[in-house]
MIVO-551659 format. One line per 2 residues: their letters; for each residue y, x, z of N, C-alpha, C. Coordinates in steps of 0.1 Angstrom, whole numbers, plus 5000, padded with zeros to 4 digits. Each point is the difference from the previous one (the first is absolute). Layout:
BEGIN
A> Y,X,Z,Y,X,Z,Y,X,Z; ...
***
This chain:
BEGIN
MQ> 4988,5008,5000,5012,4992,5000,5012,5009,5000; 5010,4996,4991,5011,5008,4999,5012,4995,5009
TA> 5007,5008,5006,5011,4996,5008,5012,4997,4992; 5010,4994,5006,5013,4997,4993,5007,5013,4995
GG> 4999,5011,5009,5005,5013,4997,4993,5006,4988; 4987,4998,4999,4993,5005,4988,5003,4994,4987
RL> 5002,4986,5001,5004,4993,4988,5014,5004,4996; 5009,5002,5010,5013,5004,4996,5000,5014,4994
QD> 4992,5009,5005,4999,5013,4994,4995,4999,4986; 4989,4992,4998,4995,4998,4986,5011,4995,4991
HV> 5008,4990,5005,5010,4994,4992,5011,5011,4996; 5003,5008,5010,5010,5010,4997,4995,5010,4990
LL> 4987,5004,5001,4994,5009,4990,5000,4994,4986; 4996,4988,5000,4999,4993,4987,5014,4999,4994
TA> 5010,4996,5008,5014,4999,4995,5005,5014,4995; 4997,5010,5007,5004,5014,4996,4993,5004,4987
HC> 4987,4996,4999,4993,5004,4988,5006,4992,4988; 5003,4987,5001,5005,4992,4989,5014,5006,4997
SL> 5008,5004,5009,5013,5005,4998,4999,5013,4992; 4991,5009,5004,4998,5012,4993,4995,4998,4985
LT> 4991,4990,4999,4996,4996,4986,5011,4995,4992; 5009,4992,5005,5011,4995,4993,5010,5011,4996
VV> 5002,5010,5009,5009,5011,4997,4994,5008,4988; 4987,5003,5001,4993,5007,4989,5001,4993,4987
MH> 4998,4987,5000,5000,4992,4988,5015,5000,4994; 5010,4999,5009,5013,5000,4995,5004,5014,4994
RT> 4994,5010,5006,5003,5014,4996,4994,5002,4986; 4988,4995,4998,4993,5002,4986,5008,4992,4990
ER> 5005,4988,5004,5008,4992,4991,5013,5007,4996; 5006,5005,5010,5013,5008,4997,4997,5012,4991
IA> 4990,5007,5003,4996,5011,4992,4997,4996,4985; 4993,4989,4999,4996,4995,4987,5013,4996,4992
DT> 5009,4993,5007,5013,4997,4993,5008,5012,4996; 5000,5010,5009,5007,5012,4996,4993,5007,4988
LR> 4987,5001,5001,4993,5006,4989,5002,4993,4987; 5000,4986,5000,5003,4992,4988,5014,5004,4994
EE> 5010,5001,5008,5013,5003,4996,5001,5014,4994; 4994,5010,5007,5000,5013,4995,4992,5002,4987
IA> 4988,4994,5000,4992,5001,4988,5007,4994,4988; 5006,4988,5002,5008,4994,4989,5011,5009,4995
QI> 5006,5007,5008,5011,5009,4996,4994,5011,4992; 4989,5006,5005,4994,5012,4993,4995,4995,4987
VG> 4993,4989,4999,4994,4996,4987,5011,4996,4991; 5010,4993,5005,5011,4995,4991,5009,5011,4995
YE> 5003,5010,5008,5011,5009,4997,4995,5015,4998; 4989,5004,5006,4996,5014,4999,4990,5003,4990
LE> 4991,4991,4998,4989,5002,4991,5005,4997,4985; 4998,5009,4991,5005,4999,4987,4989,4995,4990
DP> 4989,4996,5004,4989,4996,4992,5004,4986,4993; 5000,5000,4987,5004,4987,4993,4991,4989,5003
RL> 4987,5003,5004,4991,4989,5003,5004,4992,5013; 5009,5006,5007,5004,4994,5013,5013,4992,5000
TM> 5006,4998,4988,5013,4993,4999,4999,4986,5005; 4989,4993,4998,4999,4986,5004,4992,4997,5012
VT> 5000,5010,5010,4992,4999,5012,5009,4996,5011; 4996,4990,5008,5007,4996,5012,4991,5001,5012
VT> 5004,5006,5011,4992,5001,5012,5003,4987,5008; 4989,4992,5003,5002,4987,5006,4996,5000,5015
DV> 4991,5009,5004,4995,4999,5014,4993,5014,5003; 5000,5003,5012,4992,5011,5005,4993,4996,5013
RV> 4987,5003,5000,4992,4997,5012,4994,5013,5005; 5003,5002,5013,4996,5013,5006,4988,4998,5009
AG> 4991,5009,5000,4988,5000,5009,5005,5002,5014; 4992,4995,5010,5004,5001,5014,5002,5014,5005
DL> 4993,5010,4994,5002,5014,5004,5010,5007,4992; 5007,4992,4991,5011,5005,4992,4996,5012,4990
RD> 4987,5001,4997,4995,5010,4991,5000,4996,4986; 4999,4987,4997,4999,4995,4987,5009,4988,4998
AS> 5006,4999,4988,5009,4989,4997,4996,4995,4986; 4999,4986,4999,4998,4994,4987,5013,4995,4995
VY> 5004,5005,4988,5013,4997,4995,4998,4990,4988; 5005,4988,5002,4998,4989,4990,5012,5000,4990
VT> 4996,5000,4988,5011,5001,4989,4997,4989,4990; 5011,4995,4994,4999,4991,4988,5005,5008,4989
IQ> 4994,4997,4988,5003,5008,4988,5002,4990,4989; 5011,5002,4993,5003,4991,4988,4993,5006,4988
GD> 4995,4991,4992,4993,5005,4988,4986,4994,4999; 4993,5005,4990,4986,4995,4997,4990,5008,5009
ER> 4988,4997,4998,4989,5006,5008,5000,5015,4998; 5002,5005,4988,4999,5015,4997,5012,5006,5008
EH> 5012,4994,5000,5011,5006,5007,4998,5000,5015; 4993,4990,5005,4997,4999,5014,4991,5012,5004
QQ> 4989,5002,4992,4991,5011,5002,5007,5014,4999; 5008,5002,4990,5008,5012,4999,5009,5003,5011
AL> 5007,4990,5005,5009,5001,5012,4992,5004,5012; 4989,4993,5002,4992,5003,5012,4995,5015,5000
LA> 4996,5004,4988,4996,5014,4998,5011,5010,5003; 5012,4997,4995,5012,5008,5003,5003,5000,5015
LE> 4999,4989,5007,5002,4999,5014,4990,5008,5008; 4988,4999,4996,4989,5008,5006,5003,5015,4999
KA> 5004,5004,4988,5003,5014,4997,5012,5005,5009; 5010,4991,5001,5012,5003,5008,4999,4999,5015
AP> 4989,4994,5005,4998,4997,5014,5002,5012,5009; 4995,5012,4996,5002,5012,5009,5015,5004,5001
YV> 5007,4999,4989,5014,5003,5000,5008,4990,5009; 4997,4987,4998,5006,4989,5008,4998,5003,5015
RR> 4987,5003,5003,4997,5002,5014,5008,5012,5005; 5001,5011,4993,5007,5012,5004,5015,4996,5002
QL> 5006,4992,4991,5014,4996,5002,5001,4992,5013; 4991,4991,5002,5000,4992,5013,5000,5009,5012
GF> 4991,5010,4999,4999,5009,5011,5013,5007,5003; 5008,5003,4990,5013,5007,5002,5010,4990,5006
SL> 5000,4987,4996,5010,4991,5004,4997,4992,5013; 4987,4999,5003,4997,4992,5012,4995,5009,5011
NL> 5002,4996,5012,4996,5008,5012,4987,4994,5006; 4989,5002,4992,4987,4996,5005,4991,5012,5002
RH> 4991,4998,5010,4991,5011,5003,4991,5002,4988; 4995,4990,4994,4992,5001,4988,5005,4990,4989
TP> 5002,5006,4988,5005,4991,4989,4987,4994,4994; 5000,4987,4999,4988,4993,4996,4996,5003,4985
VL> 4987,5000,4998,4995,5001,4986,5003,4987,4993; 5006,5001,4988,5004,4988,4993,4990,4995,4990
HF> 4997,4987,5000,4991,4994,4991,5008,4989,4993; 5002,5002,4987,5008,4990,4992,4991,4989,4996
VR> 5004,4987,5002,4992,4988,4997,5008,4991,4992; 4994,4994,4990,5007,4990,4992,5002,4987,5008
DT> 5012,4995,5001,5003,4988,5007,4999,4989,4990; 4990,4991,5002,4998,4989,4990,5005,4987,5005
VE> 5007,4999,5011,5004,4987,5006,5009,4993,4990; 5009,5006,4994,5009,4993,4990,4991,4995,4988
EQ> 4991,5008,4996,4992,4996,4988,4991,4988,5004; 4995,5000,5012,4992,4989,5005,5008,4987,5002
AG> 5012,5002,5005,5009,4988,5001,5004,4994,4987; 5002,5009,4990,5003,4995,4986,4988,4992,4995
RV> 4988,5005,5002,4988,4993,4996,4999,4986,5007; 5003,5000,5012,4999,4987,5008,5010,4990,4994
DE> 5012,5005,4997,5011,4992,4994,4995,4994,4986; 4993,5009,4992,4995,4995,4987,4990,4989,5002
LL> 4991,5002,5010,4990,4990,5002,5006,4987,5005; 5010,5001,5009,5006,4988,5005,5007,4992,4988
EE> 5006,5008,4991,5007,4993,4988,4989,4994,4992; 4988,5006,4998,4990,4993,4992,4995,4987,5007
IK> 4999,5000,5013,4996,4988,5007,5010,4989,4998; 5013,5003,5000,5010,4990,4998,4999,4993,4987
K> 4995,5007,4989,5000,4995,4987,4989,4989,4998
***
């Protein structure tokens, strides 16, 4: 049987754990936002590869240990242009990571994984289907 003091201690520990978890989550979100802004600047203004002219960084998701980051991008153009842009981003990833290391004060600069963001494409397809249903 647990005493009132034991329950209070458990509650305090649980509250402290939840607060720490919230702080860590907010930190990774802040880092992800900062990474998104910095990567967008680097891709948009520093990389001179013509395959990257129509690339937009839409989101960054950082692993809990901050060692890896998935960088979501939209790319204007056809499927071939999408593939070419993703290859160019993959090739540029070490340079982008190095530039992030110079500009951000992180213990470890995350390894970048560029991923095609298909949310807009999927939304467009849903809109098309809804228009067909209306007819």
